[in-house]
C-alpha positions in Angstrom: 9.4 79.7 9.5 12.8 78.4 8.4 12.6 75.8 11.1 9.2 74.7 9.9 10.5 74.5 6.4 13.5 72.4 7.5 11.3 70.2 9.6 8.9 69.8 6.6 11.9 69.0 4.3 13.2 66.5 6.9 9.8 64.9 7.1 9.5 64.7 3.3 13.0 63.2 3.1 12.0 60.7 5.8 8.8 59.8 3.9 10.7 59.4 0.7 13.2 57.1 2.5 10.3 55.2 4.0 8.6 54.8 0.6 11.9 53.7 -1.0 12.4 51.2 1.8 8.9 49.9 1.5 9.3 49.5 -2.2 12.6 47.6 -1.7 10.8 45.4 0.9 7.9 44.7 -1.5 10.3 43.8 -4.3 12.2 41.4 -2.0 8.9 39.9 -0.8 7.8 39.4 -4.4 11.1 37.8 -5.2 10.8 35.4 -2.2 7.2 34.6 -3.2 8.2 33.8 -6.8 11.0 31.5 -5.5 8.6 29.8 -3.1 6.1 29.3 -6.0 8.8 27.6 -8.1 9.9 25.4 -5.3 6.2 24.4 -4.6 5.7 23.5 -8.3 8.9 21.4 -8.3 7.7 19.7 -5.1 4.2 19.1 -6.5 5.7 17.5 -9.7 8.0 15.3 -7.6 5.1 14.2 -5.4 3.0 13.4 -8.5 5.8 11.2 -9.9 6.3 9.4 -6.6 2.6 8.8 -6.2 2.4 7.4 -9.7 5.4 5.1 -9.0 3.7 4.0 -5.8 0.5 3.3 -7.6 2.3 1.2 -10.2 4.1 -0.8 -7.5 0.8 -1.4 -5.6 -0.8 -2.7 -8.8 2.2 -5.1 -9.3 1.8 -6.4 -5.7 -1.9 -6.8 -6.0 -1.7 -8.5 -9.4 1.0 -10.9 -8.2 -0.6 -14.3 -7.5 2.3 -15.3 -5.3 1.4 -12.6 -2.8 -2.3 -13.6 -2.8 -1.2 -17.3 -2.3 0.9 -16.4 0.7 -1.8 -14.2 2.3 -4.3 -17.1 1.9 -2.1 -19.1 4.3 -2.4 -16.6 7.1 -5.4 -17.7 9.2 -9.1 -17.5 8.1 -8.9 -13.7 7.9 -5.9 -13.9 5.6 -7.8 -16.3 3.4 -10.8 -13.9 3.2 -8.5 -11.0 2.4 -6.8 -13.2 -0.3 -10.2 -14.1 -1.7 -11.2 -10.4 -2.0 -7.9 -9.5 -3.5 -8.1 -12.3 -6.0 -11.7 -11.3 -7.0 -10.5 -7.9 -7.9 -7.7 -9.2 -10.1 -7.8 -12.9 -10.8 -4.5 -14.8 -10.9 -4.1 -18.5 -11.5 -1.7 -19.1 -8.7 -3.7 -17.1 -6.2 -6.9 -19.0 -7.1 -5.0 -22.3 -6.8 -3.9 -21.7 -3.3 -7.2 -20.2 -2.2 -8.8 -23.5 -3.2 -6.1 -25.5 -1.4 -6.4 -23.5 1.8 -10.2 -23.6 1.8 -9.9 -27.4 1.8 -7.4 -27.4 4.6 -9.4 -24.9 6.7 -12.6 -27.0 6.3 -10.8 -30.3 7.2 -9.1 -28.7 10.2 -12.4 -27.4 11.4 -14.0 -30.8 11.1 -11.1 -32.6 12.7 -11.3 -30.2 15.6 -14.5 -31.8 16.9 -13.2 -35.4 16.8 -11.5 -36.3 20.1 -7.9 -37.7 20.0 -7.8 -38.9 16.4 -9.0 -35.5 15.2 -6.2 -33.9 17.2 -3.6 -36.1 15.6 -5.1 -35.4 12.2 -4.9 -31.7 12.9 -1.2 -32.1 13.5 -1.0 -33.8 10.0 -3.0 -30.8 8.7 -0.4 -28.5 10.2 2.3 -30.3 8.2 0.2 -30.1 5.0 -0.3 -26.4 5.6 3.5 -26.0 5.9 4.0 -27.9 2.6 1.4 -25.7 1.0 3.0 -22.6 2.3 6.4 -23.6 0.9 4.8 -24.2 -2.5 3.2 -20.7 -2.3 6.5 -19.1 -1.3 8.2 -20.7 -4.2 5.5 -19.6 -6.6 4.8 -23.1 -7.9 1.4 -24.9 -7.9 2.1 -27.9 -5.7 -1.0 -29.7 -4.6 -1.5 -30.7 -1.0 -0.7 -34.4 -0.7 -3.6 -36.8 -0.9 -6.5 -34.3 -1.2 -5.0 -31.4 -3.2 -6.4 -32.4 -6.5 -9.8 -33.0 -5.0 -9.7 -29.5 -3.5 -9.1 -28.1 -6.9 -12.1 -30.0 -8.3 -14.5 -29.3 -5.4 -13.8 -25.6 -5.2 -13.2 -24.8 -8.9 -15.7 -21.9 -8.8 -13.2 -19.8 -6.6 
């Protein structure tokens, strides 16, 4: 019987040690979980601040007429993108170069169907496009030589 009692006492001691170890492990896990929660909150706050800054920067880019003016010079698709961007948030410079580029695009399209003379005129259109792009890059409203003022009048609804 004494062996059984010793064995029972040993088992009780072992169970007590196991319970104590489990309690220590649970306390440590709780401590780690609390630390992880704090880190997650800090990360979430930092992510919110960064997203807010990004949104502000995106609004600045979209509202900047210079960017819209430059995008309008990048093929017909760029002109369409610039038109959509400008419709969402009108800017005087963006509208100006959208009108300039529409005139140049239409003239280039028309000259494309005229043999020889049209090809030479398209080379002239390339130079005018370059001058217009330089004006857009500088952020100044420089009309395209010869027809720039007419483009502004013809397409003033844009």
